[in-house]
Structures are given as C-alpha cells and as structure tokens.
N, C-alpha and C positions, 0 to 999 in steps of 0.2 A: 481869782484863784488861778494859779499857774499849774498846769498838769501836762503830762505827756499826751500827745495826740493819739487818737485811736482811728480805726477805719470809719467809724460812725461820724467822725468829724469832717470827712472828705467833702461833703456838700457845702458846709459852712466855710471851709478853707477855700474851696473853689470860688464861692461867691465873693469872698474878701479879695482874692487874687484878681477876679474879673473887675472889681471896683478899684483896683490899684495897678493901673497899667505901668506906672513908674517902677514897680517892684519886679524882681526877677520871677521867672516862671519855672523854677525847679520843682520837681514832683516832691512835695513835702514828705509824704509817707515813705519815700525811699531813703530818707536820711533821718536824723534826729530832729523831731518836730515837737515843739512845745506850744500849747495854746493857752490863751487867757479866756476864762469862762466867767460870765456874769449873769446871774439869774437863769442859769441853764443854757445860755447862748454863747457860742464861741464868737469872740469879738476881735481876736488878734492871734497871730501865730508867728513863730520864729523857727527857721530851719537852719541847722548847723550840721557840720560833719567834721570828723577827725581825718585830716589829710595824711598825717603820719604821727607816731607817738610824740606827744608834747606840742602838737600843732593842730589848731582848729580853724575852721572857716565859717563865717556867717554867709549863708547862701541866699536867704530871703527873710524879710521882715515886713509884715503888713498889718495894719489895723483897720477895722471896719470904719468907713467914713464918718459914721455917726459918733464914733468914740475917739476920733483923733484929737490931738492937742490936750490930752488928759494925763500924759505921763506913762501911758501903757507901754509904748514901744521902749521907752527908757527902762522901765521896770523889767520887761522881758530880757533885754540885753544884759542889764545888771545881774539878773538871776543867772544867766548863762555864764557870765564872766566870773562870778563868785563861786559858781558850782564846779568850775574846772580850771585848774591851773594849767595854762598853756600859752603859747604864742598864738594870737588870734589875727586873722586877716579877713579882708572883705574887699569887694569892688562895689562902687556906687556910680550911677550916672553922674557925669559932670554937672548936669543941669539940676540935679536933685539936691538943691541947697539945704532943704529941711533935713534930709537924711545926713548930709555931711555935717551940719551943725549938731545934730543929735550925737553922732559918733564922736565928734570932737569933744563935746561936753562930757563924754564918758572916758576920755583919755586916749582915744585913737589918734594916731599921727599919720600924716601923709607919708606914704612909702613909695609911691610911683604913679605912673599914668600909662594907660594902655589906649592908644589911638584906635578909633573905629572898632571898639570892643562890642558895642551894642548896635542893634539894628532897629529900624522902625521907630524913630529915625536913627541914622548912623550917628554915633556919639562916642566920645572917649569915656573910659572908666577911670575913676580916681581909686587908686589902691591905698588902703589904710591898714595900719597894724596897731596892735595893742599887746604889750608883753606883761603878763601877770607873774 
C-alpha cells in the first residue's frame, strides 16, 4: 500500500535511510513523502518536491534492504509520475548503476552531469529528466 508519510513514520524512514548510504539524505517530512507499507511496516519511501509550477524533482528513494529487487521502488516512482503531470528531474550518484537502470526503465533520459556533486566519497551526479 502506498500512502502519504506521517510523523509516526519518521523512525522507519530513518532506519531505511541509515541502511541506504547511496541514497540522498533530504529530510523526508519537509517535502512530499510517500511510503510503502506492508503488514503495518514501512518498507520504502519516496521524497519529491515541486520546484516550480509544472516541474517536480525526486529527492530521495530508498527501500528497506530485505525488500529490495521486488519492484517496490519502480512502483513508488510510477505512482508519483502518473499522479502528477510535470517535468521531472533527479540527480543520482554516477556509481549507482541500479538506480540509473531503474530510472531509465521508467523513461528518464540523461540530461546532464554535475562534477563533484556528492561527498563521502566525492562523486559526480548524473542528472536525469522525464517529461510527462
């Protein structure tokens, strides 16, 4: 079940973030945050924001390690894309080939590159876009 996050979800989201060092560390509840719940447990979350009317950005996407490779991340992103007509953007670590493959499979295209965008370790960001 996909639903909007609530303050009660903060510990579960924090645990998923801690187990996902490759994911961004935006404060999820300061933006639009959706979670996937299974048997009463939060197992994934997606953080987005509207940057300007008609333009949205994916800030963070993470799935609990025990639930990865089950299509949950794809379902979350598809839900966001179909729920809001907009031009979508995101940045992803250059080394995060699994995320790049996921976004590509959903129709995102390479839009640019930002050198030294990430820290720990220093790494370029791949900028991707999707126009709905």
